[in-house]
N, C-alpha and C positions, 0 to 999 in steps of 0.2 A: 250891500255890504261894502265898506270902504276897501279899496284895493290894497292899502298898506296893511290892513288887518289880515287879509288872505295870505300875505307874504310873511306874516310874523311867525317866529318860531313857536310862540305860545299857542297860536291857533292850530298850527300843524300838529303839535304834540297833543292837543286836545282832540283833534280829529282821529289821530292814530289810537289814542286811548279809547275813544268811543268805539272804533272798529274792533279793537281787542276785547272790549267788554262784551260786545255783541257776540263775537266769536266764542267767548268763554261760555255764553249761555246756550248757544245752539251748536251741537256737534256738526250738523250739516253745513252751517255757515262757516264754522272753523275750517272744515275740510276745503271749502271753496276758497277761503282766504289763502290757505296754504298752497292749494293748487295754483292759484293766480300768482303767488309769489315765485313759484318755480314750476313751470308746466312741462319741463323737458326731463327732469330727473325723477325717477320713480322713488316713492317714499312710502313708508308705512305710516298710517294715520294714527291719531291719538288713541283710538279704540282698539289698537292691536293687542293680540294675546300671544304669549309664548307657549308653544307646545313641543312635545317630543315626537319625532316621526316613528310610527310603529311599522308602517309598510308602505311600499310604492306599488300601486295597482297597475298604472300605465303612465303615459306621458302627461296626463293632466288631472290625475286623481291620486290622493294619498290618504292614509289613515293616520291620525295623530292621537296622542294620549296625554292626560294630565290628571293627577290626583284621582286615579281610578276611573276616570271618564275617558271614553274614546269617541272620536268624531271623524266622519268621512268628509274630506275636503275636495271640492271640485274647483279647479282654477277658473277664476272669472275672466271672461272675454277671449278665451282661446279654446281651440278644439284640436287635440293631438291626434296623430294617426292611430287608428285602432290596432290592437295587438295582432289581429289577423291580417293586417295590411302590410305591404312592403314597408320597411323601416319601423314597424311597430315595436319589435323587441329593442331596437336601437334607441327609440324614443324613451322607453322605460329606463334603459341603462343610463342614458344621458341625464335624465332627471335625477336618478340615484347618485350619479357622479357629482352633480351640482350640490345636492344635499350633503354629500360626504365631504365637501369643502368646509363645512361648518362643524359644529360639535354635536350634531344629531338633533338639534332643535330648530324650529322654524318660527318666524313671526307671522301670525295670521291676521289679516284685516278682513273680518267677516262682512259680507255685503248683503246676502239674502239666503234663503233656503230654496233648493229646487224641488221639483215634484217628486223626487226620489228620497227626499229628506236629507240630502247632503247640504253641507254648508258651502255656499259659493263664496270664494274669497280670493284676495290677492295674497301671495305667499312670498316671504323674503327669507334669505339665509345670510347670516353674518359669517364670512369666511374666517377661518382660524388665522391668527397673526402670522404673517410671512407667506401666506398662500400666493404663489406666483400669479401675476396678472391683476392683483387686487390691491388697492391702497388701504391704509388703516381707516377703520370705521365705514368702509364701503360695504353696501349690501348687495346681494345678488337678488334681482327681481325675477323669480322663477317663471312667472307668466310670460314676461318679455323675453327671457333668455331661451325658453323653449321655442318661441316663434322665431327669434333671430337665428337659431340653429337650423331652422327648417323642419323641425319635428312636430310643429303645431301651426295652425293657421289662426289668423285673427277671426274670431267668431262674431262677426258684426251684429248678428241677430240678438246676441245676448251680452253685448259689451257696454251698453249705454250707462249702466250703473257702476262700472269699474272706475275708481278714481284715477287710475293711470292708463286709461284707454288710449291717450295720445302716444304713450311710450310703446304700447302694443302695436299701434298703427305704424310707428316709425320702425319698430323691430321687423315687421313684415316687409316693409320697403327695403330694408337692408338685406333680408333673406333673399328677396327676389333679385336684387342687384347682384348678390354674391352667388346666385344659383345654389343656395344651400338646401340640403335635404330634399323635400318634396318638389322644390322649385328647379331641381336638376332633372326632373322626369316629366316630360310633357303629357304622359298618360296618367299621372298621379290623380287619384280621385279624392276629393275632399271627404273627410271622415263622415260628415253629416249625410253626404250622398251615399257613401258606402253602407252606412247603417240602414238607410232607406231601402237599398237593394237587398239587404240581408233579411229584412222582415218577412 
């Protein structure tokens, strides 16, 4: 192919159009293109759904409702401290406080179902206008924020399908550096280990 054709605006536009066309056909390809465009900022994908929060069970599980349907949501890629563990009640309260920054609705990006029938998802809240610490149109990525605050850990065993896995990893590094939550206690037991002991 001639070098001057590679540098022509028409060729570049045609290439971008071809990528966009493929992305429009395949949701998986589209999410990969979007992730490649900005791999550091969490984002809700095109297949996201808006739901109202009915209840908060703990630091990584909520129940949502819409049009008479209810669904239990388990946060993708994270594992929050259990309710019986130290910081368990604080984890639940912190998650509720993040949800309360919005209007009671969350944006759910479903990933898969777990063996208990829960929808594993990434969850976002749009803060009300004027909420301190947040800019206009900014979303709170609940999975990442729970990890950043030290109330949950990156659940590496189950995070490979999470579109914003990289953000969760970065959030944990920040939590460790800031000695936030569980990272301020050298005796803190990961929740998956705690559950194993309780069986």
